[in-house]
N, CA and C atoms as an extended XYZ file, in Angstrom:
618
Properties=species:S:1:pos:R:3:atomname:S:1:resname:S:1:resid:I:1 pbc="F F F"
N        12.344       28.376      -19.136 N   MET     1
C        12.745       26.808      -19.233 CA  MET     1
C        11.483       25.737      -19.990 C   MET     1
N        11.729       24.994      -20.924 N   LEU     2
C        10.794       24.437      -21.468 CA  LEU     2
C         9.376       24.801      -21.538 C   LEU     2
N         9.536       25.738      -21.822 N   GLY     3
C         8.047       26.615      -22.148 CA  GLY     3
C         7.592       27.036      -21.048 C   GLY     3
N         8.680       27.258      -20.031 N   THR     4
C         7.131       27.812      -18.374 CA  THR     4
C         8.476       29.390      -18.426 C   THR     4
N         7.520       30.193      -17.413 N   HIS     5
C         8.139       31.497      -17.139 CA  HIS     5
C         7.935       31.476      -15.223 C   HIS     5
N         8.831       32.838      -14.766 N   ASP     6
C         8.896       32.719      -13.412 CA  ASP     6
C         8.792       31.809      -12.651 C   ASP     6
N         9.908       30.769      -12.941 N   LEU     7
C         9.927       29.698      -12.013 CA  LEU     7
C        10.128       29.654      -10.934 C   LEU     7
N        11.089       30.741      -10.544 N   LEU     8
C        11.183       31.082       -9.282 CA  LEU     8
C         9.921       31.413       -8.272 C   LEU     8
N         9.261       32.290       -8.585 N   LEU     9
C         8.124       32.536       -8.326 CA  LEU     9
C         7.092       30.898       -8.019 C   LEU     9
N         7.118       30.542       -9.214 N   PHE    10
C         6.153       29.469       -9.187 CA  PHE    10
C         6.814       28.534       -8.024 C   PHE    10
N         7.867       28.078       -7.602 N   VAL    11
C         8.655       27.098       -6.544 CA  VAL    11
C         8.457       28.214       -5.446 C   VAL    11
N         8.316       28.984       -4.883 N   PHE    12
C         7.990       30.116       -3.870 CA  PHE    12
C         6.258       29.866       -3.524 C   PHE    12
N         5.254       29.662       -4.545 N   SER    13
C         4.104       29.976       -4.729 CA  SER    13
C         3.878       28.571       -4.038 C   SER    13
N         4.457       27.799       -4.715 N   ALA    14
C         4.051       26.104       -4.971 CA  ALA    14
C         4.409       25.604       -3.216 C   ALA    14
N         5.465       26.227       -2.616 N   LEU    15
C         6.116       25.912       -1.595 CA  LEU    15
C         4.798       26.508       -0.409 C   LEU    15
N         4.300       27.224       -0.710 N   LEU    16
C         3.355       27.899        0.354 CA  LEU    16
C         2.162       27.117        0.260 C   LEU    16
N         1.827       26.884       -0.693 N   LEU    17
C         0.726       25.666       -1.205 CA  LEU    17
C         0.889       24.676       -0.608 C   LEU    17
N         2.100       23.959       -0.471 N   ASN    18
C         2.140       22.576        0.061 CA  ASN    18
C         2.147       22.650        1.281 C   ASN    18
N         2.893       23.725        2.040 N   ILE    19
C         2.938       23.713        3.567 CA  ILE    19
C         1.341       23.750        4.280 C   ILE    19
N         0.592       24.285        3.198 N   THR    20
C        -0.989       25.052        4.048 CA  THR    20
C        -1.403       23.667        4.260 C   THR    20
N        -1.895       23.242        5.735 N   PRO    21
C        -2.503       22.051        5.941 CA  PRO    21
C        -3.791       21.730        5.341 C   PRO    21
N        -3.830       20.483        4.846 N   GLY    22
C        -4.591       19.819        4.132 CA  GLY    22
C        -5.180       18.484        4.558 C   GLY    22
N        -6.150       18.093        4.008 N   GLN    23
C        -6.609       16.257        4.212 CA  GLN    23
C        -5.318       15.532        3.890 C   GLN    23
N        -4.607       15.880        2.695 N   ASP    24
C        -3.452       14.976        2.837 CA  ASP    24
C        -2.689       14.880        4.281 C   ASP    24
N        -2.423       16.569        4.913 N   THR    25
C        -1.684       16.720        5.570 CA  THR    25
C        -2.369       15.700        7.012 C   THR    25
N        -3.308       15.779        6.865 N   LEU    26
C        -4.118       15.133        8.171 CA  LEU    26
C        -3.777       13.699        8.158 C   LEU    26
N        -3.781       13.205        6.902 N   TYR    27
C        -3.708       12.130        6.806 CA  TYR    27
C        -2.003       11.402        7.604 C   TYR    27
N        -1.354       12.106        6.483 N   ILE    28
C         0.021       11.703        7.041 CA  ILE    28
C         0.603       11.820        8.467 C   ILE    28
N         0.007       12.911        9.395 N   VAL    29
C        -0.065       13.326       10.788 CA  VAL    29
C        -0.190       12.133       11.522 C   VAL    29
N        -2.155       11.378       10.909 N   GLY    30
C        -2.314       10.371       11.494 CA  GLY    30
C        -2.003        9.440       11.785 C   GLY    30
N        -1.208        9.131       10.409 N   ARG    31
C        -0.283        7.492       10.377 CA  ARG    31
C         1.176        7.977       11.192 C   ARG    31
N         1.756        8.803       10.913 N   SER    32
C         2.954        8.850       11.560 CA  SER    32
C         2.812        9.330       12.967 C   SER    32
N         1.554        9.481       13.446 N   ALA    33
C         1.433        9.680       15.289 CA  ALA    33
C         0.993        8.260       15.934 C   ALA    33
N         0.439        7.201       14.951 N   SER    34
C        -0.141        5.980       15.342 CA  SER    34
C         0.836        4.847       14.957 C   SER    34
N         1.689        4.926       13.982 N   GLN    35
C         2.108        4.199       13.346 CA  GLN    35
C         3.533        4.399       13.162 C   GLN    35
N         4.145        5.729       13.104 N   GLY    36
C         5.315        5.843       12.656 CA  GLY    36
C         5.908        6.202       11.838 C   GLY    36
N         7.349        6.547       11.841 N   PHE    37
C         7.783        7.283       10.304 CA  PHE    37
C         7.384        6.396        8.888 C   PHE    37
N         7.522        5.623        8.993 N   ARG    38
C         7.548        4.501        8.024 CA  ARG    38
C         6.171        4.593        7.416 C   ARG    38
N         4.742        4.459        8.647 N   ALA    39
C         3.679        4.579        7.776 CA  ALA    39
C         3.671        5.882        7.405 C   ALA    39
N         3.716        6.906        8.185 N   GLY    40
C         4.061        8.558        7.738 CA  GLY    40
C         4.652        8.382        6.031 C   GLY    40
N         5.585        7.829        5.713 N   ALA    41
C         6.631        7.890        4.789 CA  ALA    41
C         5.689        7.280        3.470 C   ALA    41
N         5.121        6.211        3.726 N   PHE    42
C         4.529        5.635        2.931 CA  PHE    42
C         2.835        6.624        2.470 C   PHE    42
N         2.527        6.782        3.711 N   ALA    43
C         1.764        8.007        3.241 CA  ALA    43
C         2.122        9.153        2.353 C   ALA    43
N         2.746        9.858        2.296 N   ALA    44
C         3.469       10.740        1.841 CA  ALA    44
C         3.304       10.397        0.525 C   ALA    44
N         4.181        9.220        0.040 N   LEU    45
C         4.759        8.769       -1.115 CA  LEU    45
C         3.741        8.693       -2.054 C   LEU    45
N         2.280        7.676       -0.988 N   GLY    46
C         1.035        7.611       -1.801 CA  GLY    46
C         0.217        8.934       -2.803 C   GLY    46
N         0.671        9.990       -1.580 N   ILE    47
C        -0.005       10.829       -1.996 CA  ILE    47
C         0.790       11.823       -3.372 C   ILE    47
N         1.909       11.619       -3.074 N   GLY    48
C         2.890       12.135       -4.565 CA  GLY    48
C         2.325       11.408       -5.225 C   GLY    48
N         1.953       10.058       -5.666 N   ALA    49
C         2.039        9.370       -6.785 CA  ALA    49
C         0.401        9.667       -6.862 C   ALA    49
N        -0.444        9.837       -5.969 N   GLY    50
C        -1.653       10.425       -6.771 CA  GLY    50
C        -1.716       11.725       -7.741 C   GLY    50
N        -0.618       12.575       -7.319 N   CYS    51
C        -0.991       13.727       -7.526 CA  CYS    51
C        -0.488       13.812       -8.776 C   CYS    51
N         0.864       12.786       -9.500 N   PHE    52
C         1.154       12.728      -10.604 CA  PHE    52
C        -0.265       12.252      -11.923 C   PHE    52
N        -1.174       11.631      -11.224 N   VAL    53
C        -2.608       11.370      -11.995 CA  VAL    53
C        -3.172       13.049      -12.058 C   VAL    53
N        -3.228       13.604      -11.242 N   HIS    54
C        -3.545       14.689      -11.531 CA  HIS    54
C        -2.908       15.836      -12.399 C   HIS    54
N        -1.689       15.775      -12.294 N   ILE    55
C        -0.137       16.689      -13.335 CA  ILE    55
C        -0.534       15.890      -14.525 C   ILE    55
N        -1.215       14.541      -14.919 N   THR    56
C        -0.747       14.056      -16.320 CA  THR    56
C        -2.346       14.280      -16.963 C   THR    56
N        -3.174       14.516      -16.348 N   ALA    57
C        -4.496       14.847      -16.568 CA  ALA    57
C        -4.320       16.434      -17.125 C   ALA    57
N        -3.908       17.347      -15.974 N   ALA    58
C        -4.076       18.604      -16.384 CA  ALA    58
C        -3.353       18.512      -17.664 C   ALA    58
N        -2.033       18.132      -17.813 N   ALA    59
C        -0.806       18.071      -19.129 CA  ALA    59
C        -1.376       17.790      -20.389 C   ALA    59
N        -2.656       16.967      -20.252 N   PHE    60
C        -3.346       16.232      -21.756 CA  PHE    60
C        -5.189       16.840      -21.772 C   PHE    60
N        -5.042       17.909      -20.859 N   GLY    61
C        -6.466       18.295      -21.415 CA  GLY    61
C        -7.648       17.496      -20.194 C   GLY    61
N        -7.245       16.654      -19.433 N   LEU    62
C        -8.379       15.838      -19.184 CA  LEU    62
C        -9.203       15.804      -17.837 C   LEU    62
N        -8.378       17.511      -17.012 N   SER    63
C        -9.088       17.967      -15.860 CA  SER    63
C        -9.894       18.877      -16.595 C   SER    63
N        -9.646       19.589      -17.653 N   ALA    64
C       -10.604       20.455      -18.338 CA  ALA    64
C       -11.810       19.759      -18.422 C   ALA    64
N       -12.133       18.708      -19.429 N   ILE    65
C       -13.150       17.753      -19.332 CA  ILE    65
C       -14.315       17.658      -17.804 C   ILE    65
N       -13.267       17.634      -16.718 N   LEU    66
C       -13.998       17.606      -15.468 CA  LEU    66
C       -14.396       18.994      -15.266 C   LEU    66
N       -13.541       20.161      -15.399 N   ALA    67
C       -14.178       21.410      -15.582 CA  ALA    67
C       -15.094       21.775      -16.143 C   ALA    67
N       -15.555       21.174      -17.460 N   ALA    68
C       -16.941       21.805      -18.309 CA  ALA    68
C       -17.645       20.797      -17.476 C   ALA    68
N       -17.491       19.398      -17.305 N   SER    69
C       -19.018       18.622      -16.974 CA  SER    69
C       -19.046       18.577      -15.595 C   SER    69
N       -20.313       19.288      -15.123 N   ALA    70
C       -21.013       18.827      -14.160 CA  ALA    70
C       -20.918       17.510      -14.047 C   ALA    70
N       -21.350       16.673      -14.779 N   SER    71
C       -21.750       15.203      -14.447 CA  SER    71
C       -20.547       14.209      -14.273 C   SER    71
N       -19.218       14.525      -14.856 N   ALA    72
C       -17.795       13.963      -14.352 CA  ALA    72
C       -17.666       14.579      -13.148 C   ALA    72
N       -18.101       16.011      -12.729 N   PHE    73
C       -17.487       16.552      -11.158 CA  PHE    73
C       -18.301       16.061      -10.343 C   PHE    73
N       -19.663       15.609      -10.373 N   ALA    74
C       -20.417       14.867       -9.594 CA  ALA    74
C       -20.126       13.845       -9.102 C   ALA    74
N       -19.804       12.596      -10.271 N   VAL    75
C       -19.318       11.201      -10.183 CA  VAL    75
C       -18.019       11.539       -9.066 C   VAL    75
N       -17.048       12.293       -9.953 N   LEU    76
C       -15.573       11.863       -8.968 CA  LEU    76
C       -16.042       12.725       -7.538 C   LEU    76
N       -16.814       13.496       -6.993 N   LYS    77
C       -17.239       14.331       -5.940 CA  LYS    77
C       -17.527       13.119       -5.316 C   LYS    77
N       -18.601       12.616       -5.724 N   ILE    78
C       -19.083       11.616       -4.828 CA  ILE    78
C       -18.165       10.286       -4.611 C   ILE    78
N       -17.515        9.886       -5.277 N   LEU    79
C       -16.505        8.981       -5.259 CA  LEU    79
C       -15.545        9.336       -3.943 C   LEU    79
N       -15.195       10.645       -4.326 N   GLY    80
C       -13.974       11.272       -3.412 CA  GLY    80
C       -14.234       11.379       -2.025 C   GLY    80
N       -15.497       11.796       -2.002 N   ALA    81
C       -16.390       11.916       -0.344 CA  ALA    81
C       -16.446       10.230        0.630 C   ALA    81
N       -16.994        9.500       -0.525 N   ALA    82
C       -17.310        8.283        0.022 CA  ALA    82
C       -15.821        7.570        0.517 C   ALA    82
N       -14.903        7.968       -0.508 N   TYR    83
C       -13.344        7.349        0.143 CA  TYR    83
C       -13.009        7.630        0.903 C   TYR    83
N       -12.874        9.608        1.101 N   LEU    84
C       -12.926       10.336        2.400 CA  LEU    84
C       -13.333        9.176        3.456 C   LEU    84
N       -14.474        9.309        3.759 N   ILE    85
C       -15.338        8.516        4.708 CA  ILE    85
C       -14.814        6.931        5.257 C   ILE    85
N       -14.745        6.410        3.982 N   TYR    86
C       -13.945        4.829        4.183 CA  TYR    86
C       -12.552        5.184        5.352 C   TYR    86
N       -12.047        6.101        4.790 N   VAL    87
C       -10.315        5.994        4.926 CA  VAL    87
C       -10.701        6.700        6.525 C   VAL    87
N       -11.500        7.696        6.643 N   GLY    88
C       -11.897        8.251        8.231 CA  GLY    88
C       -12.140        7.074        9.003 C   GLY    88
N       -13.249        6.149        8.693 N   VAL    89
C       -13.959        5.145        9.878 CA  VAL    89
C       -12.822        4.187        9.859 C   VAL    89
N       -11.806        4.394        8.790 N   SER    90
C       -10.753        3.004        8.873 CA  SER    90
C        -9.678        3.499        9.988 C   SER    90
N        -9.571        5.261       10.072 N   LEU    91
C        -8.358        5.701       11.293 CA  LEU    91
C        -9.476        5.705       12.986 C   LEU    91
N       -10.569        5.730       12.482 N   LEU    92
C       -11.668        5.636       13.513 CA  LEU    92
C       -11.293        4.084       14.370 C   LEU    92
N       -11.559        2.967       13.701 N   ARG    93
C       -11.161        1.615       13.754 CA  ARG    93
C        -9.964        0.941       14.353 C   ARG    93
N        -8.658        2.085       13.592 N   SER    94
C        -7.810        1.450       14.039 CA  SER    94
C        -7.298        1.705       15.701 C   SER    94
N        -6.769        0.912       15.353 N   ARG    95
C        -5.795        0.466       17.345 CA  ARG    95
C        -4.822        1.002       17.762 C   ARG    95
N        -4.139        1.404       15.714 N   GLY    96
C        -2.726        1.550       16.322 CA  GLY    96
C        -1.669        1.191       16.739 C   GLY    96
N        -0.016        1.198       16.280 N   ALA    97
C         0.924        0.312       16.864 CA  ALA    97
C         1.512        1.386       17.850 C   ALA    97
N         1.034        2.393       18.078 N   GLY    98
C         2.093        3.143       19.318 CA  GLY    98
C         3.275        2.946       18.912 C   GLY    98
N         4.129        4.450       19.729 N   SER    99
C         5.223        5.019       19.459 CA  SER    99
C         6.626        3.732       20.020 C   SER    99
N         6.326        2.859       20.505 N   GLY   100
C         7.167        1.750       20.494 CA  GLY   100
C         7.076        1.150       20.262 C   GLY   100
N         6.279        0.578       19.041 N   ALA   101
C         6.123       -0.787       18.577 CA  ALA   101
C         6.860       -0.869       17.675 C   ALA   101
N         7.039       -2.492       16.860 N   ALA   102
C         8.209       -2.496       16.239 CA  ALA   102
C         7.925       -1.866       14.081 C   ALA   102
N         8.371       -1.869       13.372 N   PRO   103
C         8.123       -1.274       12.331 CA  PRO   103
C         7.587       -1.921       11.697 C   PRO   103
N         6.464       -1.172       11.166 N   LEU   104
C         5.369       -2.149       10.192 CA  LEU   104
C         6.087       -2.903        9.419 C   LEU   104
N         5.700       -3.929        8.780 N   ALA   105
C         6.003       -4.797        8.047 CA  ALA   105
C         5.492       -4.342        6.182 C   ALA   105
N         6.030       -4.964        5.345 N   PRO   106
C         5.386       -4.342        3.693 CA  PRO   106
C         4.154       -4.204        3.609 C   PRO   106
N         3.667       -5.772        3.895 N   THR   107
C         2.505       -5.975        3.309 CA  THR   107
C         1.040       -4.871        4.358 C   THR   107
N         1.785       -4.355        5.948 N   ALA   108
C         0.851       -3.414        5.962 CA  ALA   108
C         1.374       -2.515        5.986 C   ALA   108
N         2.492       -1.955        4.853 N   LEU   109
C         2.515       -0.425        4.605 CA  LEU   109
C         1.840       -0.233        3.145 C   LEU   109
N         1.657       -0.923        2.720 N   ARG   110
C         0.898       -1.545        1.246 CA  ARG   110
C        -0.432       -0.798        1.150 C   ARG   110
N        -1.536       -0.578        2.249 N   PRO   111
C        -2.613       -0.077        2.444 CA  PRO   111
C        -2.168        1.216        2.577 C   PRO   111
N        -1.333        1.527        3.609 N   VAL   112
C        -1.432        2.703        3.787 CA  VAL   112
C        -1.141        3.695        3.183 C   VAL   112
N        -0.101        3.233        1.365 N   PHE   113
C         0.421        4.149        0.532 CA  PHE   113
C        -0.899        3.973       -0.876 C   PHE   113
N        -1.557        2.609       -0.726 N   ALA   114
C        -3.061        2.853       -1.731 CA  ALA   114
C        -4.010        3.759       -0.789 C   ALA   114
N        -4.270        4.089        0.533 N   GLN   115
C        -5.091        5.066        0.816 CA  GLN   115
C        -4.654        6.774        0.648 C   GLN   115
N        -3.454        6.662        0.802 N   GLY   116
C        -2.779        7.724        0.405 CA  GLY   116
C        -2.841        8.623       -0.970 C   GLY   116
N        -2.629        7.470       -2.016 N   PHE   117
C        -3.118        7.651       -3.473 CA  PHE   117
C        -4.307        7.922       -3.710 C   PHE   117
N        -5.068        7.239       -3.505 N   TRP   118
C        -6.488        7.282       -3.970 CA  TRP   118
C        -7.456        8.386       -3.060 C   TRP   118
N        -7.324        8.704       -1.961 N   THR   119
C        -7.605       10.051       -1.173 CA  THR   119
C        -7.333       11.303       -1.908 C   THR   119
N        -6.324       11.527       -2.385 N   ASN   120
C        -5.648       12.099       -3.365 CA  ASN   120
C        -6.362       11.987       -4.860 C   ASN   120
N        -6.328       10.957       -5.247 N   VAL   121
C        -6.376       10.786       -6.757 CA  VAL   121
C        -8.610       11.403       -7.047 C   VAL   121
N        -8.621       10.801       -5.799 N   LEU   122
C       -10.617       10.785       -6.049 CA  LEU   122
C       -10.939       12.352       -5.380 C   LEU   122
N        -9.717       12.963       -4.850 N   ASN   123
C       -10.562       14.653       -4.643 CA  ASN   123
C       -10.789       15.462       -5.799 C   ASN   123
N       -11.732       15.680       -6.600 N   PRO   124
C       -11.584       16.543       -7.780 CA  PRO   124
C       -11.218       17.960       -7.655 C   PRO   124
N       -11.042       18.254       -6.381 N   LYS   125
C       -10.839       19.735       -6.021 CA  LYS   125
C        -9.241       20.037       -6.316 C   LYS   125
N        -8.759       18.984       -6.167 N   VAL   126
C        -7.398       19.034       -6.608 CA  VAL   126
C        -6.762       18.935       -8.594 C   VAL   126
N        -7.327       18.116       -8.496 N   ALA   127
C        -7.781       18.161      -10.463 CA  ALA   127
C        -7.504       19.545      -10.892 C   ALA   127
N        -8.892       20.597      -10.212 N   LEU   128
C        -9.308       21.692      -10.671 CA  LEU   128
C        -7.962       22.412      -10.002 C   LEU   128
N        -7.273       22.594       -9.313 N   PHE   129
C        -6.021       23.247       -8.668 CA  PHE   129
C        -5.215       23.094       -9.426 C   PHE   129
N        -4.509       21.954      -10.271 N   PHE   130
C        -4.004       21.964      -11.332 CA  PHE   130
C        -4.001       22.419      -12.413 C   PHE   130
N        -5.181       22.293      -12.769 N   LEU   131
C        -6.038       23.115      -14.028 CA  LEU   131
C        -6.223       24.378      -14.064 C   LEU   131
N        -6.281       24.941      -13.175 N   ALA   132
C        -5.638       26.815      -12.284 CA  ALA   132
C        -4.749       27.133      -12.422 C   ALA   132
N        -4.013       26.437      -11.727 N   PHE   133
C        -2.501       27.129      -11.110 CA  PHE   133
C        -1.516       26.817      -11.953 C   PHE   133
N        -1.042       25.657      -12.937 N   LEU   134
C        -0.501       25.896      -13.627 CA  LEU   134
C         0.034       26.609      -14.691 C   LEU   134
N        -1.573       26.315      -15.626 N   PRO   135
C        -1.213       27.445      -17.175 CA  PRO   135
C        -0.361       29.020      -16.703 C   PRO   135
N        -0.431       29.360      -15.283 N   GLN   136
C        -0.184       30.369      -15.081 CA  GLN   136
C         0.956       30.665      -15.082 C   GLN   136
N         1.913       29.625      -15.355 N   PHE   137
C         3.206       29.978      -15.433 CA  PHE   137
C         3.938       28.651      -16.882 C   PHE   137
N         2.839       29.301      -17.800 N   VAL   138
C         3.167       28.261      -18.823 CA  VAL   138
C         2.758       29.599      -20.145 C   VAL   138
N         4.324       29.152      -20.982 N   GLU   139
C         3.957       30.348      -21.800 CA  GLU   139
C         3.450       30.349      -23.019 C   GLU   139
N         2.799       31.695      -23.169 N   ALA   140
C         1.974       31.186      -24.303 CA  ALA   140
C         1.683       30.435      -25.113 C   ALA   140
N         3.540       30.469      -26.313 N   SER   141
C         3.416       29.524      -27.369 CA  SER   141
C         3.634       28.405      -26.763 C   SER   141
N         3.824       28.020      -25.663 N   ALA   142
C         3.826       26.381      -25.316 CA  ALA   142
C         2.375       25.713      -24.811 C   ALA   142
N         1.258       26.766      -24.866 N   ALA   143
C         0.017       26.270      -23.707 CA  ALA   143
C        -0.208       24.978      -24.335 C   ALA   143
N        -0.296       24.557      -26.008 N   GLY   144
C        -0.824       23.297      -26.217 CA  GLY   144
C         0.521       22.279      -26.097 C   GLY   144
N         1.248       22.326      -25.415 N   SER   145
C         1.850       21.143      -25.363 CA  SER   145
C         1.976       20.496      -23.971 C   SER   145
N         2.060       19.165      -23.767 N   PRO   146
C         2.004       19.224      -22.293 CA  PRO   146
C         3.565       19.185      -21.839 C   PRO   146
N         4.292       19.501      -22.304 N   LEU   147
C         5.775       19.417      -21.560 CA  LEU   147
C         6.001       20.563      -20.524 C   LEU   147
N         5.484       21.874      -20.328 N   PRO   148
C         5.601       22.589      -19.848 CA  PRO   148
C         4.574       22.340      -18.795 C   PRO   148
N         3.568       21.290      -18.742 N   PHE   149
C         2.724       21.554      -17.134 CA  PHE   149
C         3.191       19.904      -16.808 C   PHE   149
N         3.729       18.984      -17.428 N   LEU   150
C         5.055       17.874      -16.945 CA  LEU   150
C         5.541       18.462      -15.711 C   LEU   150
N         7.091       19.505      -16.905 N   PHE   151
C         8.095       19.820      -15.645 CA  PHE   151
C         6.973       20.625      -14.417 C   PHE   151
N         6.506       21.595      -14.742 N   LEU   152
C         5.576       22.097      -13.643 CA  LEU   152
C         5.297       21.274      -12.112 C   LEU   152
N         4.617       20.479      -12.996 N   GLY   153
C         4.177       19.287      -12.087 CA  GLY   153
C         4.847       18.981      -11.312 C   GLY   153
N         6.210       18.473      -12.103 N   LEU   154
C         7.072       17.269      -11.658 CA  LEU   154
C         7.776       18.687      -10.480 C   LEU   154
N         8.037       19.591      -10.674 N   VAL   155
C         8.656       20.768       -9.643 CA  VAL   155
C         7.624       20.867       -8.455 C   VAL   155
N         6.328       20.922       -8.650 N   PHE   156
C         5.694       21.104       -7.394 CA  PHE   156
C         5.628       20.115       -6.710 C   PHE   156
N         5.644       18.639       -6.959 N   ASN   157
C         5.244       17.217       -7.010 CA  ASN   157
C         6.660       17.090       -5.598 C   ASN   157
N         7.684       17.390       -6.361 N   LEU   158
C         8.773       17.249       -5.771 CA  LEU   158
C         8.748       17.997       -4.655 C   LEU   158
N         8.832       18.974       -4.461 N   ASN   159
C         9.036       19.845       -3.329 CA  ASN   159
C         7.894       19.737       -1.965 C   ASN   159
N         6.126       18.906       -2.705 N   GLY   160
C         5.545       18.808       -1.966 CA  GLY   160
C         5.538       17.208       -1.249 C   GLY   160
N         6.754       16.558       -1.954 N   THR   161
C         6.850       14.910       -1.066 CA  THR   161
C         7.421       15.129       -0.174 C   THR   161
N         8.415       16.047       -0.639 N   LEU   162
C         9.810       16.669        0.480 CA  LEU   162
C         9.342       17.144        1.636 C   LEU   162
N         8.440       18.117        1.566 N   TRP   163
C         7.679       18.713        2.929 CA  TRP   163
C         7.007       17.722        3.669 C   TRP   163
N         6.046       16.867        2.516 N   ASN   164
C         5.504       16.033        3.494 CA  ASN   164
C         5.925       14.398        4.148 C   ASN   164
N         7.275       14.669        3.545 N   LEU   165
C         8.260       13.436        4.257 CA  LEU   165
C         8.487       13.871        5.825 C   LEU   165
N         8.885       15.682        5.502 N   PHE   166
C         9.679       16.385        6.678 CA  PHE   166
C         8.115       16.252        7.487 C   PHE   166
N         6.721       16.742        7.299 N   VAL   167
C         5.652       16.015        8.086 CA  VAL   167
C         5.743       15.111        8.922 C   VAL   167
N         6.036       13.674        8.109 N   ALA   168
C         5.640       12.281        8.577 CA  ALA   168
C         7.015       12.186        9.760 C   ALA   168
N         8.078       12.935        9.557 N   TRP   169
C         9.141       12.960       10.777 CA  TRP   169
C         8.813       13.252       11.721 C   TRP   169
N         8.207       14.523       11.490 N   SER   170
C         8.297       15.642       12.829 CA  SER   170
C         6.786       15.238       13.677 C   SER   170
N         5.944       14.648       12.894 N   ALA   171
C         5.015       14.002       13.828 CA  ALA   171
C         4.850       12.907       14.401 C   ALA   171
N         5.963       11.815       14.287 N   ALA   172
C         6.377       10.567       14.511 CA  ALA   172
C         7.106       11.145       15.841 C   ALA   172
N         8.338       11.846       15.628 N   GLN   173
C         8.846       12.530       16.751 CA  GLN   173
C         8.264       13.492       18.460 C   GLN   173
N         6.864       13.799       17.190 N   ALA   174
C         6.403       14.264       18.929 CA  ALA   174
C         5.343       13.206       19.016 C   ALA   174
N         5.055       12.514       18.433 N   ALA   175
C         4.450       10.741       19.039 CA  ALA   175
C         5.322       10.327       19.928 C   ALA   175
N         6.945       10.342       19.899 N   ARG   176
C         7.068        9.420       20.977 CA  ARG   176
C         7.352       10.241       22.024 C   ARG   176
N         6.823       11.469       22.072 N   ALA   177
C         7.200       11.893       23.808 CA  ALA   177
C         5.267       11.751       24.171 C   ALA   177
N         4.380       11.022       23.389 N   LEU   178
C         3.006       11.188       24.074 CA  LEU   178
C         2.725        9.210       24.425 C   LEU   178
N         2.252        9.681       25.364 N   HIS   179
C         1.752        7.955       25.410 CA  HIS   179
C         1.053        7.396       24.330 C   HIS   179
N         1.209        6.237       23.797 N   SER   180
C         0.405        5.724       23.371 CA  SER   180
C        -0.862        6.302       22.972 C   SER   180
N        -1.826        5.696       23.911 N   SER   181
C        -3.135        5.988       23.922 CA  SER   181
C        -3.349        6.936       23.241 C   SER   181
N        -2.684        8.368       23.747 N   ALA   182
C        -2.764        9.704       22.992 CA  ALA   182
C        -2.708        9.566       21.801 C   ALA   182
N        -1.315        9.099       21.281 N   ALA   183
C        -1.551        8.707       19.967 CA  ALA   183
C        -2.586        8.346       19.278 C   ALA   183
N        -3.196        7.415       19.960 N   LEU   184
C        -4.204        6.382       19.506 CA  LEU   184
C        -5.303        7.293       19.308 C   LEU   184
N        -5.667        8.190       19.886 N   TRP   185
C        -6.429        9.224       20.176 CA  TRP   185
C        -6.660       10.209       19.337 C   TRP   185
N        -5.456       10.354       19.148 N   PHE   186
C        -4.877       11.296       18.092 CA  PHE   186
C        -5.548       11.029       16.632 C   PHE   186
N        -5.075       10.020       16.409 N   ASN   187
C        -5.436        9.164       14.798 CA  ASN   187
C        -6.909        9.426       14.935 C   ASN   187
N        -7.437        9.174       15.946 N   ARG   188
C        -9.308        9.059       15.715 CA  ARG   188
C        -9.510       10.008       15.237 C   ARG   188
N        -9.152       10.789       16.022 N   GLY   189
C        -9.440       12.679       16.050 CA  GLY   189
C        -9.546       12.659       14.345 C   GLY   189
N        -8.066       12.260       13.894 N   VAL   190
C        -7.918       12.787       12.196 CA  VAL   190
C        -8.932       11.518       11.437 C   VAL   190
N        -9.793       10.383       11.822 N   GLY   191
C       -10.541        9.799       11.446 CA  GLY   191
C       -12.058       10.348       11.609 C   GLY   191
N       -11.790       11.025       11.999 N   ALA   192
C       -13.257       12.025       12.629 CA  ALA   192
C       -13.382       13.210       11.310 C   ALA   192
N       -12.159       13.985       11.544 N   LEU   193
C       -11.751       15.193       10.806 CA  LEU   193
C       -12.191       14.332        8.979 C   LEU   193
N       -11.895       13.345        8.916 N   PHE   194
C       -11.729       12.584        7.259 CA  PHE   194
C       -13.399       12.795        6.936 C   PHE   194
N       -14.215       11.984        8.038 N   VAL   195
C       -15.116       11.642        8.071 CA  VAL   195
C       -16.443       12.895        7.478 C   VAL   195
N       -15.508       14.062        8.322 N   THR   196
C       -16.255       15.292        8.303 CA  THR   196
C       -15.946       15.929        6.692 C   THR   196
N       -14.755       15.632        6.485 N   LEU   197
C       -14.075       16.410        5.299 CA  LEU   197
C       -14.981       15.544        4.206 C   LEU   197
N       -15.179       14.264        4.514 N   GLY   198
C       -15.835       13.662        2.947 CA  GLY   198
C       -17.475       13.871        2.950 C   GLY   198
N       -18.034       14.240        4.310 N   ALA   199
C       -19.892       14.647        4.430 CA  ALA   199
C       -19.183       16.183        3.475 C   ALA   199
N       -18.542       17.410        3.931 N   ARG   200
C       -18.563       18.282        3.425 CA  ARG   200
C       -18.579       18.180        1.935 C   ARG   200
N       -16.981       16.801        1.122 N   LEU   201
C       -17.178       17.353       -0.014 CA  LEU   201
C       -18.008       16.653       -0.982 C   LEU   201
N       -19.193       16.246       -0.461 N   ALA   202
C       -20.288       15.291       -0.706 CA  ALA   202
C       -21.229       17.007       -0.845 C   ALA   202
N       -21.408       17.508       -0.203 N   LEU   203
C       -22.375       18.633       -0.230 CA  LEU   203
C       -21.898       19.595       -1.141 C   LEU   203
N       -21.006       19.439       -1.030 N   SER   204
C       -20.315       21.057       -1.930 CA  SER   204
C       -20.737       21.085       -3.377 C   SER   204
N       -20.826       22.641       -3.478 N   GLU   205
C       -21.024       22.885       -5.170 CA  GLU   205
C       -19.835       22.655       -6.062 C   GLU   205
N       -20.019       22.448       -7.149 N   LYS   206
C       -18.972       22.425       -8.372 CA  LYS   206
C       -18.097       23.970       -7.677 C   LYS   206
């Protein structure tokens, strides 16, 4: 279909990859636990929007440039690490809304979406993942066309976003059973993990 093969295997593999916890999951859980489902949902949608950047880059060969250029990888790695640490610090400093608070206003949700977006976009390992994963399911005759890459990326991102929305809902429900201070400290724990992940990314090799 559209220059792809083994689509069912791709969907199954993508689902397994999507449910594997990572920094995206941590960010969604942290926002949902401290600020409710709406914040977690906006975090998930921001991450999904960021994935589209990587999908487009893989489709048009930009990720290949990143993989081949040590300088480009290093720049994106440092930017990504700095942003992870920034998000981690902001979570550590967050007062949280608590499970019984009123829904967040749209103006408060925009930064949650933006942080999810940039956390994903500035992760060079996500770019390299799409470059390595998607071509395995593209027909050799269609390898020069961006269409199969875009199609597979859309399927992957749709599954991932649905899963992330479920994670956001589950985390928000779990937070309801916790005292608001417990949810706040959980959020700060996620912030500390983000700072650690940022430091690890900065020190990682290509």
